[in-house]
C-alpha positions as CSV (number, residue, x, y, z in Angstrom):
1,X,15.3,1.8,10.6
2,X,12.8,-0.8,11.7
3,X,10.9,-0.7,15.0
4,X,9.5,-4.0,16.3
5,X,7.0,-4.2,19.2
6,X,6.1,-7.6,20.7
7,X,3.1,-8.5,22.5
8,X,1.3,-11.7,23.9
9,X,3.6,-13.1,26.4
10,X,2.5,-14.4,29.7
11,X,2.5,-17.4,32.1
12,X,0.7,-20.5,31.1
13,X,0.4,-24.0,32.2
14,X,2.4,-26.8,30.5
15,X,0.6,-28.2,27.5
16,X,-1.0,-24.9,26.8
17,X,-0.9,-22.5,24.0
18,X,0.0,-18.8,23.5
19,X,0.4,-16.6,20.6
20,X,2.9,-13.8,20.2
21,X,2.7,-11.0,17.9
22,X,5.2,-8.6,16.5
23,X,4.3,-5.4,14.6
24,X,6.9,-3.9,12.4
25,X,7.0,-0.1,11.4
26,X,9.6,2.3,9.9
27,X,11.7,1.3,6.9
28,X,10.1,-2.1,6.4
29,X,10.6,-2.1,2.8
30,X,14.1,-3.4,3.4
31,X,13.0,-6.2,5.5
32,X,13.8,-9.9,4.0
33,X,12.8,-12.0,7.0
34,X,11.2,-11.7,10.3
35,X,11.6,-14.2,13.1
36,X,11.7,-15.2,16.7
37,X,14.6,-15.9,19.2
38,X,14.4,-16.6,22.8
39,X,16.8,-16.4,25.8
40,X,16.6,-17.9,29.2
41,X,18.6,-16.7,32.0
42,X,22.3,-17.6,31.8
43,X,21.6,-18.9,28.2
44,X,22.6,-17.8,24.8
45,X,19.9,-16.1,22.6
46,X,18.8,-19.1,20.4
47,X,16.6,-19.2,17.2
48,X,13.1,-20.3,17.3
49,X,11.6,-19.7,14.0
50,X,11.7,-17.4,11.0
51,X,9.6,-16.4,8.0
52,X,10.8,-15.0,4.7
53,X,8.7,-11.8,4.1
54,X,8.3,-12.1,0.4
55,X,7.6,-15.8,-0.1
56,X,6.4,-16.9,3.4
57,X,8.9,-19.8,3.5
58,X,9.1,-21.0,7.2
59,X,12.1,-22.2,9.2
60,X,12.0,-23.7,12.6
61,X,14.3,-24.9,15.2
62,X,14.2,-28.6,15.9
63,X,13.3,-28.1,19.5
64,X,9.9,-26.5,18.4
65,X,9.2,-28.0,15.1
66,X,5.6,-29.5,15.1
67,X,4.5,-27.3,18.1
68,X,5.1,-23.7,17.0
69,X,4.0,-22.1,13.8
70,X,5.0,-18.8,12.5
71,X,2.9,-16.7,10.1
72,X,2.7,-13.2,8.6
73,X,0.0,-10.6,7.9
74,X,1.4,-8.6,5.0
75,X,-1.3,-6.0,5.3
76,X,-0.5,-5.4,8.9
77,X,3.3,-5.8,8.8
78,X,3.0,-8.3,11.7
79,X,4.4,-11.7,12.2
80,X,2.8,-14.1,14.7
81,X,4.1,-17.2,16.5
82,X,1.6,-19.6,17.6
83,X,2.9,-21.9,20.4
84,X,1.2,-25.0,21.2
85,X,1.9,-27.9,23.7
86,X,4.2,-25.5,25.8
87,X,6.9,-27.0,27.8
88,X,8.6,-25.6,31.0
89,X,11.8,-25.7,28.9
90,X,10.3,-23.0,26.6
91,X,10.4,-20.6,29.4
92,X,12.4,-17.5,28.2
93,X,12.2,-14.1,26.9
94,X,11.0,-14.1,23.4
95,X,12.5,-11.5,21.1
96,X,11.1,-10.6,17.5
97,X,13.9,-9.8,15.0
98,X,14.2,-8.6,11.5
99,X,17.0,-9.2,9.0
100,X,18.2,-8.3,5.5
101,X,18.9,-11.7,4.7
102,X,17.6,-15.2,5.6
103,X,19.7,-16.2,8.7
104,X,18.9,-18.0,11.8
105,X,21.9,-16.8,13.8
106,X,20.9,-14.2,16.5
107,X,24.1,-12.1,16.0
108,X,23.3,-11.6,12.4
109,X,19.9,-9.9,13.0
110,X,19.7,-6.4,12.2
111,X,16.5,-5.1,14.4
112,X,15.0,-6.4,17.6
113,X,12.0,-5.8,19.6
114,X,12.0,-5.2,23.3
115,X,11.3,-9.0,24.3
116,X,8.2,-10.5,26.1
117,X,8.3,-12.9,28.8
118,X,6.9,-16.3,28.3
119,X,6.7,-18.4,31.5
120,X,5.6,-22.0,31.3
121,X,4.8,-23.7,34.7
122,X,4.6,-27.5,35.5
């Protein structure tokens, strides 16, 4: 299996920036994509961004397009989420995910990290 460990969450002011990291270990040779999802209290877990591991093709939710950037470091088996121009609406627990195919639906992900809290104050 694959283990995913997130880091980088915290509390920031609206308009600020934050960078999340997700380090993958284990049977990473079967990974097809890695990505980020988020979940606010009482809300469904929603797609944020994903990157195809082999090609580095990137995909974003409309709500974060132009503000967030996903990237990968092949050597470190790590994916990053650079979050700029943060809004209070971005407040959520952010989860790293890995899947065996390119899919942006939370229920179709194969592996999850433990989550990291991102809080944006107004």
